N, C-alpha and C positions, 0 to 999 in steps of 0.2 A: 506494500500498500503507499505510495509516493502522492508528495505535495504534486498541487499544478507547478510547473519547470517550463523555463524558458526551452530547452531547450526541444521538450515536446511540443510548445507554440509553434515554433519553428518550422514544422512539419504539415503546415499548412491547413492546420486543424479543423479553422472554421466553416468550412467548406457543407457544415449541415446544416447553418445557420439559416440558408434559404431553403432548404426544404419544407419547413414543416410554419403553420399559418399560429401566432400568438396572439390571440385579445384579451384573454384575465388567464391567468395563473391555467388553469386546467383547463382550460380551449386549447395551451400550447401541448399541455401535458400530454392531452389526450389524441389531440394530431398524430404528436408523432410515433406516441404509444398505439395506434392503433392502427398505422402503418404498417404492423406484422399480424399478419391473418396464423394461427395457428394453435391448435387445439386449448392452451388459455386463452384464447378472448375474449370470450364471454365472460371469463371471474375479472381477467383485469378491464374490461366494460364498467362490469358494477361497480370494481371499483373507486372507478372515478366519479360515476355517476353516486356514489358513501359519501368522495370529497365532496359531489357540486354541493350535498344538503346539509354537509356540514358535521359530517359523522365520522371521525379521521380515523377510529378505531378498527372501524368496520373497513373503511380502506386503505386503512398498512396489512390488515389482516387479510383479503383478499390480493392483495400488489403482491405482498408474504407471499404467501401460498403456490404464484405463478413465478415467480424469480425460483421460487425452491425446484417450479415443475420444469423450468430450465429456460423462461425469460431473463436476458440481459441486456437487453436494447434500454436503449436510453430515457426515455420515454415513461417507463416502468420506473426505473433503478429512480428517478429524479422524483415522482409522486411518490415513494418509499420515502424516499428524502422527507419531503413537505411533507407526509403527514407524520412521519414520525414526533419534527420539530412539536404540533400542532400537539402533539402528546406530551411537550415535554420530555424527549424520551432522544435529546440531543447530542451523547457521545454518540452513540447509535448513528443517528441520519448525516453524524459528520464520517463516521466510516466507511457509508453508503454511498454518502456525493463523491467522497473521496477516489472508492474504488470507482464508479463511475463514468466519472473523468479518464479512470483509469484505462477503463474499457471501450468509451465512447468518446475520446478524445474530440473537444468540437465546444464551437459556442454557445450551447444549452448547455451542456455538462459543467462548465468552466461558470457560468453563471448561475448554477445550482451550487456551485462549492462554496461561492460569493454568500448568494442569499440565506444557503445553511448556517455557514459559519456565523452572519450576522443576527439568522434565527439564535443562534448558539449564544451568543454574548458571547464568541469571539472573534470578538471586533481589529485585533491588530492583527491577525490571519486572515481578515475580509479585508482589510487593508492589503493586505500583500496581495493578494490573490489579484483586486483589483486595480495595484500599479498594475502585476505582468497586463491581465487586460487590454487596460487604456493603449499600449504599444501597440495592440492590433483594434485599434474604436470604429474602422475599416468595415472591417470583417463582420461585428457583430449581427449583423444581420437585422432579425425575426428575434432575434434574442435583448436586446438594444433594452424592452421595459426592464424585464428581469435584471439588468445592469445597473439600469437606473435607479432602483427601487432601492435597491445594495450600495451603490455610490451616496442618496441621499438620506440611509439613514446611520452609516461609516461615518460618510466623512466629515476632519475639519471644517469649519466654518469660519470667515476672517469676515466679523462686523465691524467696518469705518463708518462713524456717526460723525460728520462734521456737520457746528451748527455755526454761523459766522451770526452775531449779536449786533447790535444796532441801538449803543447805549444811549440816545435820543429816545429810544422809549420803552427804557425800562419800566415806565410803571405799567407796560400792558404784555409784559416778561410772561411766560404760562407758569413759569415754575416758580419756584420759592423768591420770594425777595423782599428784602427789608428798605425801609424808609429811606435812610439814605440814597447817595448814588451808586454804592454796591451792587454787583448785580451777586446772586446766587445758584450757582448750576450741580446738580448731582454730579458724585461721582458712582462709577461703575463698584457696585459689590464686588468683594473678591471675597468670599464666602464659599460659593461653591464648587467642589472641587471636581469640575469640568467646564471652568471657566476663569481665563485669565484675562490682563486688561491692562495697556498702560493709557497715558495720552499727555495733550500735549498744548500751552495754551501760548497765541501770537495776540497782540494788538494790548494787554493790559499794564501801565503801567505796580500792577504788584494779584499776586496769584496764591493765593495763601488755601490749603487742605483746612478745612473747619465740621467740625463735631454738633453736628442741631439733635440732641435725644438721641434716637441711636441712628442719626440719617448723617451718613458724608457728604461733606459737600464741599466743593471751591466757595472762596471767594474772592470774586474780580472786582480793581478799580479799572475803569474808564482812563484814556488819556483822552478829556474829551469827551470828543464823539465820534474818535476814529472807533471803528468795528472790532471787534474782537473773535477771534477765530479758536475754540476749542477742538480739538479733532479726539475721539475717543477708538481706540481699537480694543476689541472683543473677541477672542478667539474663543468657540465653543466645539470642545473635543466629545463628541460622544460618546459614555460613559457608559461599558455594562455592568452591573452593581452586585449582577446573582450572587460570586462568586464569592462577594466579602458578605454576606447575608446569611444571618442563621434562621433554623426556625425558631420560634416562642408561644410561648405561652399570654394568655391572658395576667398572668399573674408577674410575667418580667413585665410588662410595661409600667411605666416611671408616674406615681400618683399623680403630679402635675400634668401628665397626658393621657391620662384613662378617663376625663373627659370626653374625650373624642372618641372612644367606643358606644356614649348614648345617645340618645335620642335628643333631638334641640326640632326648634321652627323648622319644618318642610322635610325633617333629614327620621321620617319614621319608620326606623330600621326594625322594632318588632314586631311588625302590622305581619295580617298574615298572608300578603301577596309575597311578603318582603323573602320569609321563611321560604315559601314554597319555591321560589326561585334559585333558593339559596342550596338548598336541600341536595341534588345532584349535583353543585360545584362542589361542596367539601371534598378537600382533599388531606392526602393521609400526613400533613402536615402545611405550619401556617404559611409557608412559603408558595405551596400548591395550589392553597386554597385564590391566594391570593393572585394566581395565574392563570387559574381557571376564571376567577372572579374578570379583571383583564380581558382576557376571553370571548366570554361567551359578551358582555359588555360589546367589547366589538361587530362580533356579529349581532348582537341585537339592536341594541339602542342605533334606531334610523337618526341622523343626522335632519331637523326641521327647523329652519330659523324664520318658515312662511310667517307669522304670526305673533305678536307681543305673547299668547295662549301658551307658547311651542316650549317653555319653563318650567314651573311647577312641580311640587315636591313628593320626595322618592316611589307613594303610595301611588299617583298619575302618572310619572312616569316610565313604571314599568305597566299600567294599566295600560297604558298608550304604543311602550314600547319604541318614542322616538321623539327627541326634543333638538331644543336649542343645545348651547354649550351650557349654557347653568343646567338646563334638564337630566341633559346626559350623565353630571355633574353629579349630581342630586341622589340620581336612581344608582351610579359608582358605589358614592359612598355611604348609604343605605347600607348596602347589599355588604359594603369591607364589613362596617359597624359593628351589622348583626351576627357576622361570621369570628366579629370579637377584632379584628385588627383595624386601630388608630388613624381613623380617615378627618380630612378636613376640605371641605369645600375654601380653594381660592382662587377670587378674583382678580386677575392684574389690568393693565394699557402700556397701549402701544405704546412706544418712548417717540413718537411724532404725531401729531395732531390734526396735520392735515389741513386742509383751505378751509371744512367746515368747523374749525376751531374744537374736533370732540374725539378723540385718539380709539384705533382700534379696538374693542374690547373680547376681554375671552376668559372663561372660565377652565379651570378643568381642577383634579383631585391628587391631593399627597397624602402619602400615607405615614406610619412611623414604623421605626423594624427597630426595636432595641440595638442589635447592631451596628447600627449607622445613623441613622436618625429619620430625619423628612426625606421622605425621598420624590418626586413628581412624577405622574402621570396622566397621559394625555391618553382619547380612543384612537384607536389603527395604528399606539407605537407600543413595539414591542415595551413587555414587561421587567423593568429596575432597572426602568435604561435613560441619563440624561443627558443632553437635553433632550427637547422631546423634538420631532422633525420639524414642527414649529419652531423656528429659532429663542429662544428664550433668555436673554441675558439680560441682569439683572440688575435696576437701581432698587436699594433697599430706601423709601423715603417716603417721606406724607407729600401729599399735593391734590390738586383740586379734583381730582376727579376718584378721589377715593372715593369706598359705598357710604351711605350711608352709617356713622357707627361703628363704623367698621373698628377701631381699636377699643367700645367697648367692649368687658367680658359679657356682655351679655348678646356681643353675637361674633363669638369666637368666630363664627365657622368661618369671616372671613378677614382672610389676610389677603393688605392687599401688600404689592410695590410696580414697582412701575417697569416693564421687560418692550425687549423688541422682541415684535411678533411678524417677520417680517421671510421670505422664502426667497429665494438668490434672486440677485438683481439691483436695480439700484432706482432711488427713488428720490424724487428732489421737491418742495414745498415750503411752506412759507410759517412757522404757528411763533402766534405773539408775534415776539421783533426780530425773531431770529432764523434767520433762514436756513435750510438747513438739504445736505446731500445724504446718504443711506446707502453704503455698498457690503452689500452681503454675497460673501461669493465661495464655491469650496475648495477645499484646500487638502489633496490627498499627496 
């Protein structure tokens, strides 16, 4: 069993990419696998249909049966690895994916290796395989969506945020300000383990780091009406923390965190529908239960931002099986608390307000694991991974857009901070007295 190597790739192994159609993950797998007609075709077909229905246990059982009967074609092996990942049998999945690449070298099998490493939380190995694949990007063919998804999951992102501040409009500044001529800008938080940042200031007669409560900020003194430029560079490195997390019991949760395992307004974690939904998701330990809940939510809580009523508490969301980000978060937090996992509802907003003066809003879940601390999770993202695929660079400070009474004990489910909520690309605009440029790029 060997890792993907440059020597193998040089043998023009990407030719298979042009022979199979790829619409969704299943259609690509199915189209490749069903190109082989033999006595196991019916078993393989049933296996992929089980996967399409979300029955991954049956999918792996049927595809495993076909493999033991002699099937070793690329689509079947990749499908088997896919099912094993969904069942959290990651070591087995990695072995199958790497054997598939050795037996069926090509674009799809190499994409499967990247995808499996990413799903297993082995991000550095995924990045190594992707660096190899990028040398032959023009030959990815129809496997491109799989490579792209893996890149989005594991590639570090560099966010460069440039503010050009007009001191003559200090009173209109969106962020924190004082009644004198000084301008107060937020500093990017250094505490997340997946985030590092630097900044520089040009055009100010004085620049000093200060602390206001729990807020880290810059106090800037302008030189007359000359513009001030503040440049933040935030590097976000996707990190899977599964290996650092240990299963725990409710008794191991610190006393000051246990409130996040109890019902609160809108988080009805003791209701019948919550307990009924949770019953089949209970795992052998807390880590497995958390991952089961996340996978269930991703498959079943559909996004619906069409109306204000798309929110609601846990009961309403689980009955409706849909909601906008706040509704989805209420559903997930309720299930986690019912399972004895401390979880809180987090609301953040974009670092840039945009032309209407209101920043992008978003809500997501945070769970507490005693062996680590608080860890964020958002739908459609791998469990125990930070940051999420949506860029979240943290600025911890109070702002005009904080939720009402956010820092009062009675509203403990809301924990606000500034966040960068932008995919790769470039954004320009004006906010208060500041012109901004935000560039987000992937760096592998």
